[in-house]
N, C-alpha and C positions, 0 to 999 in steps of 0.2 A: 477613758473619756466616753461616757455613754449618753451625755446629754448634748450640750452646746460646746463643740470642741474648739476652744480657744486656748492654746498652750500658754501658760503663764510661766515666765522665766524668773528665777530668783538667783542672782549672783552679785553680791556686793551692790545691791540696789537695782538689779534688773527687775523691771515690772512690766506688766502688760499695759499698753497705752491704747485705750479703746476709742478715743475721740476721733481719730482719723481713719483707722482701718479695721478696728475690732479684730486685729491679728496680732501675733506675737511680736512685740516691739520693745526696744529699749530706747529711751530718750537720751540722745547725746547732748542736746541743748533744748531750749523751749520750742524751737522750730525744726529740729533735725532728729529723726528717729531711724533706728536700725533694727531690722528683724527679719522675719520670713513670712511668706504667704502660704497657708495650708492649701489654698486653691491651686497655686502654682506647683507645689510639691505633689499634690494629687495628680495634676496633669502629667508630670514627668514619669510618675509610676505607671500611669495608664499608657503614655506614649511608648514606654519601653516594652510593654506587653503587646501593644498594637503593631509595633515595628516587626514583631515576629511574623506578622501576616503581610506587611507591606514593604519589607526589606530595609527601608531607610527613611529618615526624616531629619534633616539638618545633620547634626553630629551623632545621631542615634542610629546604630547599625545592627541589623539582625545578627544574633548569636554572639555579639561582642559582650564580654562580661564586665568591662570597665573596673577591673580589679584595683586600679589606681584611684578610684573614687569610692570610698567605703560605703556610703549610703546607697549609691547606685548599685553596687555589687550585692550588698546584703538585702537591699530592697527587692532586687530581682529574685534572690533566693526565697524571700518571704512571700512574694506575690505571684510568682510564675504559675502557680496552680490555677490562676484566674485567666490565663491568656486565651483560652478557648470559650470563655463564657459569652453569652449573647451580648452583654454590655460592652465587652472589649471588642467583639467583632463589629458592633455598630460603630464604636469609636474609630476602629481601623478604616471603615468605609468613609467616615467623615474626614479623617485626617488625610486620606488619599486625595479627596477633592480639594481640600484646603492647601495641601502641599503643591498640587498642580497649579493652583491659582497664585499662591504667594511665595512658594519655595522657601518658606520660613515659618517659624512658630511665634515670632515676636508679637504679631497682631493678636494671636490667641491669648498670650500672657497679659497683654494690655487689657483685653476685655475681662479676663478673670479677676484682675485687680479691682474692677468696678463692681464686682458681685459680693454679696455677703459671704462671710467665711462658711464653707461647707461644715455641716449638712444643711444650714439654713438656705432657703430659696429666696431669690429676689435681689434687687440692686442695693448696694450701699449708697449709690448716687446714680443719677442718669448717665448713661454712657454717652459722652459728648463728642466722641471722635469717630463717629460712624463713617466719616469720609474715607477712613483707611479700608473700609469694606465697600468699595464703590458699587452702587447699584447696577452699573453698566456691566459688571462682570457676569459671566455665565458659567456655572450657576451662581445665583446671588450668595455672597459669602456670609453676611451677617446672620441670616436665619440658620445657616449651618453651624456657626459659632455658638449661637444660642442653644441649638440642639445638642451640640457637643458639651456645653456646660451642664445641661440637664443630665446627660449620660455620665459625665464625670461625678456629678453629685450622687447619682445612683451607685456608681462604682465606689465612691467614698464610703457609703453605707454598707454595701454588700461585702466589700473587702475589709471593712473596719480599719480604714486608713488612719482615722483619728487615734486609735489605740496604738498603731505602729509609731506615729509621731510622738505620742506621749511616752511610750516605752523608751524612746531614744532621745528624750528631752536633754540629757546631759551632752549628747553629741552636738545638738543645736546650740546649746549654751557655749560649748567650746568653740564652735565655728564663729559665733557672734563675738566672743572675746577676741579671737584672732583678727577679725575684720575691724572691730571697734578700735583697736589700738592704732590702726593705720589710717583712720579717717580723720582728717583735719576739719572738724565742723566749723572752726573759726574762719574758714576761707569764704563761706557763703555770704556773710555781710559785705566782704570786699567785692565779691562778684556782683552783688546787688548794686553797690555804689558804682562800680565800673560800668555796668550795662544800663544803669538808670531805671531799674524796675525791681519789684519785690514779688516774692512768692509767699503764699500763706504758710506752706510747710515744705520740708524736704524729707522725702521718704526713701530709704535705702533698704533693699531686700537682698539677702543672700539666697542662693538656689543650690543647696548641696545635692539635690537630686537631678540636676540638669546634666545629662551625659556630655562629656567632653573627650575628644580623641586624645590618646596618650601623646604627651610631648611637653618639653620643658617650658614652652612659651604659649601654651594653649589655654584659652579661657574665652568666655563670652559675656557680653553685657549690652544693655541698651537702656535708653532713658526717655520714656514717654512723659508727657505732661498730662496730669490728671486734673479734671475739673470737679470741685466739690462746691457746695453752696457758699462756703466761706471764702472761696477764691481758688487759685491754681496751686497744685501740688507738683513740684518738680521731683520726679521719681527716677530711681535707678534700680535695676535688678542685675545681679551678676553671679556667675558660676564660681566654683572652686578654681584655683589656678596652680596649686601645688600637687604634684603627683606623689601618692603615698604608697609605701609597700603594703601588701596585703597581710592582714593579721587574721587570727582565728575567729574573732568576734568583734563587734562594734565597741564593746566595753573595754577592749584592750588599747584603743587608740588614745594617744596623748597629743597627736597632731590631727587637724581636721580639714586641711586643704585650703585654708584661707590666710595662712601666715605668709603673706607675700607683700611687704610694704610698698615696693615700687609699683606693682600692678594695682593694688587697691587704691593707693593715692592717685595714680594716674587715672584710673577708671572713674573715681568719684568726681574729680574735677572735670574730666572730659565729658562724661555722660550728662552730668548736671549742666555743663556748658551748652549742650544741645538745647536745653529748655530756654536758654536766653537767645539762641541764634535761630534755630529752625522756624519758630512761628513767624518770624519777621522776614526770613529769606524765602521760605517756600511760596508765598503769594507772588513773588517777583518773577514769574515764569517768563514774561516777555523780555525782561532785562537779561535773564540768564540765556535765553534762546539767541539773543544777539551775538553771543560769543561762543557758541558751541564749536565753531571751527578751531578754537584754541585747545580743545581736547584732542590733540594730535595723536597719531599712533605712538609716537615716542613718549608723550606724557601718559597715555593710557598704560603703556608697559611699566612705567615706574610706579604708577598708582595701583596696579593689580595686586601687589602684596598687601596693600591696605584695604583690599576688598572694595575699591572704588571703581565703578564701571561706567560712569558718565560725568558730564561737565557739572551738572547740578550737585552731585555728591562731592565732586572735587572742590567746588566753591564752599559748600557747607563745612567740609572737613578742614579746609584751610582756615576758615573764620573761627571755628571752635578752637583749633590749636593756636591761632593768633591770640584769642582771648586768654588762653592759659598763660601764655608768655607775658602779656601786658598786665594781667591781674597779679602775677608774681612780682612784677616790677612795682605795681601800686602798693604792694605789701613790703616794699624795700627788700625783697629777697632776690638780689642780683644773681646769686649762685643758682637758684632754682630757675630763673629766667634763662641763664646760660645753658643749664642742663637741658631745658626744653627746646631751646634753639638747636642744640646739637641733635637731640632726639628726633624732633619733627623735621627740621630742615636738612640735616646731613644724613641721618640714618633712614628716615622715612621718605625723603625726597619731596617735601612740600616746598617746591622751588619758589613760590610766590611770597613766602613769608617775609623776606627782607623788605620788599617794596610795600607790602601791606602794613608792616610795622611802622615804616616811615609815614604812611598815611594816617595811622592811628595816633601818632604824636600830635597831629593837628587837632584831632578829636579831643585828646586829653588837655590840650591847651585852650580849648574853646568850648568848655562845657556850658557856658551861658547860652551860646548859640545852638549847641547840640546837647540837650539835656539827657539824651539817651542814645543807645546804640542804634535803635531803629531810625531815628531822625538823621543819623549820619550815613546810613546805608547807601543813599544815592552817591555820596562822595566815594565810598569804597568801590562801588561799581565802576567809577571812572578809571580805576586802576586796570580792571579787566578790559574795558572798552579801548584803552590806549594801546593794548598789546596786539601783536600779529602772530599767526602760527609760526612764522620763522623765528621770531624772538622767543617763543615758548620752547622750540626745539633747541635753540642756543642755550637757554637756561638748563634744559635737561642735560645736554652734553656737558655743560660746565659742572653740574652736580655729580657727573660720573667721571670727571677728570678728562673729558674728551675735548680737544681743541677744534 
C-alpha cells in the first residue's frame, strides 16, 4: 500500500464500505458494519513502542511480549527498531501527560475514529465530543491529542505501517470472520424499539493490536457515540479475548483471538447499550448526586471487580444491564433473559436489577405515555430515591448469602 491505505477485504462478499468510515469494514446489515480502524491499529503499535520509555499505559507493560496475542507479538518484532526514533519519543511524552490526565486511552481512540484514515490528514467529520477533553484540565488535553494524531500519522509513514497491515490482511480477515459469526445484528432493531430511538449506523471495530494482559477472561471494549452529518453512529471497539499459543509466524495461525461467542455477544449488546443509556443519564447529575450515600462501602466492594468506582457508574451499569435483560424478553428469548439475570444479578452482584425490572414493566405497559427510555428516566430515579444506605447494605449481604 503506497498510496491511500484502505485495506479492502475479500471473503465471501467482504468488501470495503467507505460511506461511513473509509476504513476496512464488512456490512453485516444495511446499518451494521464490522471492521477495523487503521488509525487505532497504528496507535497501539506506537503505544507499545512508547511504553518502553514510560513503563506502562493501561494494559500495555514495558518488556511484556504478549505472546498470547499474535499481532501484538509479531508487530513488536517488526517495529521495535523504531522505539528510539524522535517520533516515538515525542509520542511517549504526549502519552505520559494524557495518561496522567485520563489514566486511560479510550478518549484517544474515540478521537482517532473521527479522523481520516492514515496517511490522510484531517477530519472525516467534526469531532463533536470535545467535552471528554475538558478545557479545565491542565494541561489542556485536546491540543495534545491533536498533536499525538499528527505524530501517529508521521509514524504511519515513517514505519510503513500500511504495508504491515496489508501484508497481514489474511489475519485481519480471519479475526473478522471469528467476530462476525458471534454478532447478532438483528438485535439492534429490537433495541431501537425498546429504547424508542434510532441510530443512523452501528459500527463495530476489532482491535487485534490492543495489548491485553494474559488471562482466560481478559478483554477490553468501549462504546462511544459518534456524530456524523447524517446522524448518530453507535460504535463499539473491542480487543481479542482468546489467549493463543505462540507460533513461528503469523501465517501459521488458524485461530485469531476473537472466537469467543459469549464474550463477543455480551460486548456487542452491552457496549451498544451504552449509546442508548449514557447520553440521557449523564446530564442528570443533580438527580444522581441526591443518592450518592447509597454507594456504601459494602456496595463499592462488590462493584470493584466490575471496575465501578462511583455511584454514577453504578447507576449507568445497572441500567445498561437492565436493558440487556428487557430487550431479550422483548425478543421472546426467555432463556437469554434468565442467563443475563444470573450473570449480572448473581455473578456480578448488580443488586438493584430485580426492583428496576419491576419498574420497567410499567414502562413496557405504558408506551403511549412513555414513548422512549428518556421520558421514563424520572420514574426510574424514584427507585433510587426510595432507598436508604441501610437497605443497600442489606441487599449486598443478601447477594452474598449473609443474613
